[in-house]
C-alpha positions in Angstrom: -3.7 -23.3 29.8 -0.5 -22.8 27.9 -0.3 -20.6 24.8 2.6 -20.3 22.3 2.6 -17.1 20.2 4.7 -17.2 17.1 5.8 -13.6 16.2 4.8 -12.9 19.7 7.0 -9.7 20.1 5.9 -8.2 16.8 3.3 -5.4 16.5 0.2 -7.6 16.7 1.7 -10.5 18.7 2.8 -8.1 21.5 -0.7 -6.7 21.7 -2.1 -10.2 22.1 0.3 -10.9 24.9 -0.7 -7.7 26.6 -4.4 -8.6 26.6 -3.7 -12.2 27.7 -1.9 -11.0 30.8 -4.6 -8.4 31.6 -7.4 -8.8 34.2 -9.9 -9.3 31.3 -9.2 -13.0 30.7 -11.9 -15.7 31.0 -9.6 -18.7 31.2 -6.8 -19.7 33.5 -3.5 -19.0 31.6 -0.5 -20.6 33.2 2.1 -20.0 30.6 2.6 -17.8 27.5 5.6 -18.5 25.3 6.7 -15.6 23.2 8.4 -16.9 20.1 10.2 -14.4 17.9 13.3 -13.7 15.9 14.2 -10.6 17.9 15.6 -11.2 21.4 15.7 -7.5 21.9 12.0 -7.1 21.2 11.1 -10.1 23.4 13.2 -8.8 26.3 11.7 -5.4 26.0 8.2 -6.8 26.1 8.8 -9.0 29.1 10.5 -6.1 31.0 7.5 -3.9 30.2 4.9 -6.4 31.3 6.7 -8.0 34.2 4.6 -11.2 34.3 6.2 -14.4 35.5 4.1 -16.5 33.1 6.0 -15.2 30.1 8.8 -17.3 28.6 10.9 -16.6 25.6 11.8 -18.8 22.6 14.2 -17.8 19.8 12.1 -18.7 16.7 13.4 -20.0 13.4 10.4 -20.9 11.2 12.7 -22.2 8.5 14.0 -25.0 10.8 11.3 -27.7 11.1 12.7 -29.0 14.4 12.9 -25.6 15.9 9.3 -24.8 14.7 8.0 -28.0 16.3 9.8 -27.3 19.5 8.1 -23.8 19.7 4.6 -25.4 19.5 4.8 -28.8 21.1 3.2 -29.3 24.5 1.0 -26.2 24.3 -2.8 -26.0 24.3 -2.9 -23.4 21.5 -0.5 -21.9 18.9 -1.3 -18.4 17.7 0.5 -17.6 14.5 1.3 -13.9 14.2 4.1 -14.3 11.7 3.2 -12.0 8.8 1.3 -14.0 6.2 3.2 -12.5 3.2 6.5 -13.8 4.5 5.3 -17.1 3.2 5.4 -19.4 6.2 1.6 -19.7 7.0 1.2 -23.2 5.7 4.3 -24.5 7.3 3.2 -23.3 10.7 -0.3 -24.6 10.1 1.0 -28.0 9.3 3.4 -28.0 12.2 0.5 -27.4 14.6 -1.3 -30.4 13.1 1.8 -32.6 13.4 2.1 -31.5 17.1 -1.6 -32.0 17.7 -1.9 -28.4 19.0 -4.9 -26.2 18.4 -4.1 -23.4 15.9 -5.1 -19.8 15.2 -3.8 -17.2 12.9 -4.6 -13.6 12.0 -5.3 -14.4 8.4 -3.8 -12.1 5.8 -5.8 -11.1 2.7 -7.2 -14.6 2.2 -3.9 -15.6 0.6 -3.9 -19.1 2.3 -7.4 -19.2 3.8 -9.0 -21.4 1.1 -6.0 -23.8 1.2 -6.3 -24.1 5.0 -10.0 -24.7 5.0 -9.5 -27.4 2.4 -7.6 -29.3 5.1 -10.7 -29.5 7.3 -11.1 -33.3 7.1 -7.5 -34.0 7.9 -7.6 -31.8 11.0 -11.0 -33.3 12.0 -9.6 -36.8 11.7 -6.6 -35.9 13.8 -8.8 -34.3 16.5 -7.1 -30.9 16.0 -8.9 -27.5 15.9 -7.8 -24.7 13.7 -9.6 -21.3 13.4 -8.1 -19.1 10.6 -8.2 -15.4 10.1 -9.0 -14.2 13.6 -8.0 -10.6 14.2 -10.2 -7.6 13.7 -10.6 -7.8 9.9 -10.8 -10.7 9.3 -12.0 -12.1 12.6 -14.3 -9.8 14.5 -15.7 -8.7 11.1 -16.8 -12.3 10.4 -18.6 -12.4 13.7 -20.4 -9.2 12.8 -21.5 -10.8 9.6 -22.8 -13.8 11.5 -24.8 -11.5 13.7 -26.4 -9.9 10.7 -27.1 -13.3 9.0 -28.7 -14.7 12.1 -31.4 -12.0 12.1 -32.5 -12.7 8.6 -34.7 -15.6 7.4 -33.4 -15.2 3.8 -30.4 -13.1 2.7 -30.0 -11.1 -0.5 -26.8 -9.2 0.3 -24.3 -8.6 3.1 -21.9 -5.7 2.5 -19.0 -5.4 5.0 -17.0 -2.2 5.6 -14.0 -1.0 7.6 -13.0 2.7 8.0 -10.4 4.4 10.0 -9.8 8.1 10.6 -7.2 10.1 12.4 -7.8 13.2 14.5 -5.2 15.8 15.5 -2.6 17.7 13.5 -1.7 16.2 10.1 1.3 13.9 10.3 4.1 14.7 7.8 5.6 11.2 8.5 3.9 8.2 6.9 3.0 5.8 9.7 1.8 2.4 8.3 -1.4 1.2 10.1 -0.2 -2.4 10.0 2.3 -4.4 7.8 3.5 -2.4 4.8 3.1 -5.4 2.5 -0.5 -5.9 3.6 -1.4 -2.3 2.9 0.3 -2.4 -0.5 -1.5 -5.6 -1.3 -4.9 -4.1 -0.4 -4.3 -1.3 -2.8 -2.4 -3.1 -5.6 -3.7 -6.6 -5.8 -7.0 -7.7 -7.4 -9.7 -9.0 -5.0 -12.3 -11.7 -5.1 -15.8 -10.6 -4.3 -19.1 -12.6 -4.2 -21.4 -11.1 -6.8 -24.6 -12.5 -8.3 -24.1 -15.7 -6.4 -20.5 -16.5 -7.4 -17.0 -15.4 -6.7 -15.5 -13.1 -9.3 -12.1 -11.3 -9.5 -12.2 -7.5 -9.3 -9.5 -5.1 -10.3 -7.6 -3.2 -7.6 -9.2 -0.1 -6.1 -12.6 -0.7 -7.8 -16.0 -1.0 -6.4 -15.8 2.6 -5.2 -18.7 3.6 -2.9 -19.3 6.8 -1.0 -21.0 6.6 2.4 -21.6 9.4 4.9 -20.7 8.4 8.4 -20.8 10.3 11.6 -17.7 12.3 12.7 -14.8 11.7 12.9 -15.1 9.7 9.7 -17.4 11.9 7.7 -17.8 11.3 4.0 -15.8 8.1 3.2 -15.0 6.6 -0.2 -14.7 2.8 0.1 -13.1 0.4 -2.3 -12.8 -3.3 -2.8 -9.9 -4.9 -1.2 -8.5 -8.5 -1.1 -9.5 -10.1 2.2 -10.7 -13.5 3.4 -14.2 -12.6 4.6 -15.7 -12.7 1.1 -14.1 -16.1 0.5 -15.7 -17.7 3.5 -18.8 -15.9 4.8 -21.1 -16.4 1.8 -20.3 -20.2 1.9 -20.9 -20.6 5.6 -23.7 -22.8 7.0 -26.6 -20.6 8.0 -25.7 -18.0 5.4 -25.2 -19.9 2.1 -28.5 -21.8 2.7 -30.4 -18.6 3.2 -29.8 -17.7 -0.5 -27.2 -15.0 -0.3 -26.4 -13.4 -3.7 -23.8 -10.8 -2.8 -21.1 -10.3 -0.3 -18.4 -7.6 -0.5 -15.7 -6.2 1.7 -14.6 -2.6 1.3 -11.9 -0.5 2.9 -11.3 3.2 3.7 -8.1 4.4 5.2 -7.6 8.0 6.6 -7.9 10.4 3.7 -4.3 11.7 3.5 -2.8 8.3 4.2 -5.0 6.9 1.4 -3.4 9.4 -1.0 0.1 8.3 0.1 -0.5 4.6 -0.5 -2.1 5.3 -3.9 1.0 7.2 -4.8 3.3 4.4 -3.8 1.3 1.9 -5.9 1.5 4.3 -8.8 5.3 4.5 -8.3 5.4 0.7 -8.7 5.7 -0.5 -5.1 2.6 -2.7 -5.5 4.9 -5.3 -7.1 6.7 -5.4 -3.7 8.2 -8.9 -4.0 9.7 -8.4 -7.4 13.4 -7.7 -7.1 14.9 -4.5 -8.7 18.6 -4.0 -9.5 20.2 -1.0 -7.8 23.9 -0.4 -8.4 24.3 -3.9 -9.5 22.6 -5.3 -6.4 19.2 -7.0 -6.5 16.9 -5.9 -3.7 13.2 -6.2 -3.1 11.3 -2.9 -3.3 9.4 -3.9 -0.1 12.7 -4.2 1.8 13.8 -0.8 0.5 10.4 0.8 1.3 10.3 -0.7 4.8 13.8 0.5 5.6 13.1 4.0 4.3 9.8 4.3 6.2 11.4 3.1 9.5 14.4 5.3 9.0 12.1 8.3 8.5 10.1 7.5 11.6 13.3 7.0 13.7 14.9 10.3 12.4 11.8 12.4 12.9 10.1 11.6 16.2 9.8 15.3 17.0 7.8 15.9 13.8 5.2 13.2 14.6 2.1 14.9 16.2 -0.2 13.4 18.7 -3.0 11.7 16.8 -5.9 9.5 17.8 -7.4 6.8 15.6 -11.1 5.9 15.4 -12.3 2.8 13.6 -15.7 1.6 12.5 -16.4 -2.0 11.4 -19.9 -2.5 10.1 -22.0 -4.9 8.0 -25.3 -4.2 6.3 -27.5 -7.1 5.4 -30.7 -7.0 3.3 -33.2 -9.8 3.1 -36.5 -11.1 4.5 -37.5 -11.2 8.1 -40.9 -12.5 9.1 -42.1 -12.2 5.5 -41.0 -8.6 5.1 -38.0 -7.0 3.4 -35.6 -5.5 6.0 -32.1 -4.0 6.4 -30.0 -5.2 9.4 -26.9 -3.4 10.5 -24.3 -4.3 13.1 -21.3 -2.1 13.8 -18.4 -2.1 16.2 -16.9 1.2 16.9 -13.4 1.7 18.5 -12.7 5.2 19.7 -9.7 6.6 21.6 -9.2 5.3 25.1 -6.3 5.1 27.5 -6.7 1.3 27.6 -5.4 1.2 24.0 -2.3 3.4 24.5 0.2 0.5 24.6 -1.3 -1.2 21.5 -0.4 -0.6 17.9 -3.7 -2.0 16.8 -6.0 -2.8 19.7 -8.8 -4.0 17.5 -6.7 -6.8 15.9 -4.8 -7.8 19.1 -7.7 -7.8 21.4 -10.0 -9.6 19.0 -7.4 -12.3 18.5 -7.0 -12.6 22.3 -10.7 -12.9 22.7 -10.8 -15.6 20.1 -7.9 -17.5 21.7 -9.7 -17.5 25.0 -13.0 -18.7 23.6 -11.2 -21.5 21.8 -9.7 -22.6 25.1 -12.8 -22.0 27.3 -15.3 -24.0 25.2 -15.2 -27.6 24.0 -12.9 -27.7 21.0 -14.4 -28.6 17.6 -11.8 -30.4 15.5 -11.4 -29.2 11.9 -10.5 -26.0 10.2 -12.9 -23.2 10.6 -13.5 -19.6 9.6 -14.5 -17.3 12.5 -18.2 -17.0 11.4 -18.6 -20.8 11.8 -16.7 -21.1 15.1 -17.8 -18.2 17.3 -21.2 -16.8 18.2 -21.9 -13.1 18.6 -23.4 -13.9 22.0 -19.9 -15.1 23.2 -17.8 -12.6 21.2 -19.6 -9.2 21.6 -19.6 -9.1 25.4 -15.9 -9.6 25.4 -15.5 -6.7 22.9 -17.7 -4.5 25.2 -15.5 -5.4 28.2 -12.7 -3.8 26.2 -14.7 -0.6 25.6 -15.6 -1.5 22.0 -19.1 -0.1 21.2 -21.4 -2.7 19.6 -24.5 -1.2 17.9 -27.4 -2.8 16.1 -30.3 -1.5 14.0 -33.0 -2.9 11.8 -35.4 -1.1 9.5 -38.1 -2.0 7.0 -37.4 -1.6 3.3 
């Protein structure tokens, strides 16, 4: 099997490559093409991994011929180019033209609905696409599928993600993933599924406090723009069970949360709008990214050793065997030496799992969200192989 990874030397893409060359794979991978704009990053990754199956490709997504060349002849294209750079649909369409199966990591649902609308075109062409397959979205969608499959009828499914850091407080702001994604989660309105329909909700609303075990403790969650709430309540086996509510809520580590709120208050939520500085127009996002990266580079001695713990969980309420019940599935990711080389093991490993399942099983042409393409029975054992803890409970209401 041959896999081409666009943005393959970036933070998430490099993690996917690491998992694909590990001893955890379930398919025979003969070639992995790392496509990126940075030759330096690509060379560094290959030198670190030392795997002869890796090949490098200088990527230019603005050049249609170059984009086609990056994808053509491969069994799967994994798009890790940040969604908010604006190239998601071009790469999606290039995979269709090349008749190469496609996967991406999603990105706030910005293009998810547009992509799924192309289902019949991909199906007619015999091309498979699974969109939004990292940790959230991706693994989270499969968690929701597991909850839904245990209920005969569904009233609500509420999905949550929380992260917490342990260790000395970090005086340097370290983005957990793309700066534009974090800012959008805090500054942009979200679409939630409430009272049986999709409605737009203001940024940082839907606040809810939940007491979790340590290290998370008491967490305040808020609505955030994501793709899960756009697809899960409409999926077969969920929609037809009568679901009335589906929400997605976020909690970042407490002090980091305060920092992002402050940046939004300062106006960085409008990160794509240019601002004039000294007669020169610049994007506030470019300025913020540059300042954050400069601060990290200048202050490595001030960055303490910290460990991150994540919990992804969904709570479903409905009827089972004629009785009202609450079903809960959660995936917990706690510090482990296995994750040390990864920036975000949850996202990269989940995407790698999804890629391997796409290649292992007979492909289903069309455009799919993860909850309609993968089963918990296939996905969860692969998470556990990577030391993710999958937990389940059910109680009567």
